[in-house]
C-alpha positions, 0 to 999 in steps of 0.5 A, a space after each residue: 911750780 913742778 920743780 918746787 914741788 919735787 924738791 919740797 917732797 925730796 926734802 919732807 923724805 929727808 926730814 922724815 929719815 932723820 929720826 932713824 935711830 936703830 933697825 935690825 931684823 932677821 929672816 926665818 929659814 924655810 919661813 918658820 920660826 922656832 921658839 928657840 930662835 929670837 931677835 937679839 938687838 943691842 944699841 947704846 943711849 947717849 942722850 937719856 933726855 931724848 924720846 923714842 918710838 919702838 916698832 916691832 916688825 913682823 912679816 908673814 906668808 898670806 896663808 899664815 893660819 892664825 889671825 895673831 901673834 904673840 911675842 915676849 919681849 926682854 929689855 935689859 938695861 945698861 944696870 942690869 935691870 929686866 923688863 919682861 912683856 908678853 904681848 899680842 898683836 892681831 894681824 887681821 881683823 875678825 873676818 880675815 882682812 889684813 891690817 899690814 901691808 901687802 908685799 908680793 906674796 907676804 904681808 908686812 906688819 909694823 906695830 907700836 910697841 912703845 911710844 914717846 919713852 925715854 931711856 933712863 940710863 946711858 949705855 948698852 940696852 939689850 932687846 930680845 923678841 921671841 914668839 910666844 904661841 903655842 907650838 914650837 915652830 911658828 909657820 909661815 912666819 917671814 921675819 921679825 925685827 925691831 925699829 926705834 926712832 927718835 921723835 
């Protein structure tokens, strides 16, 4: 019985990994995100009928001073159409409890940016992520990333 359970778990893990489409991230030198530093992601869409979930991954040190992160997101379609978003994600609740997962001495957050979307055009898409905090530098930021999963 234990062997069947083991293979069931292994098979489930294999199936859950099959929906992976794209992932990219940058880690910040000295754990500080400068406003001029941005994550640039390029990926090719071949199937316009497929649906995707897009996640933004943000990691920060436990000593991170604010309870949120503001981000500027820009998406350029293959035909050159530009979509810009300014979004805010909370990383703690009102009393300072982290929403993300604690890893060693930093907190890893995975925010759903877009759910069940279809890219309307075939071709190369470009995503750009930049912080939108008030100060030029965001101290105690570890990394920013983008994950796209096929549904």
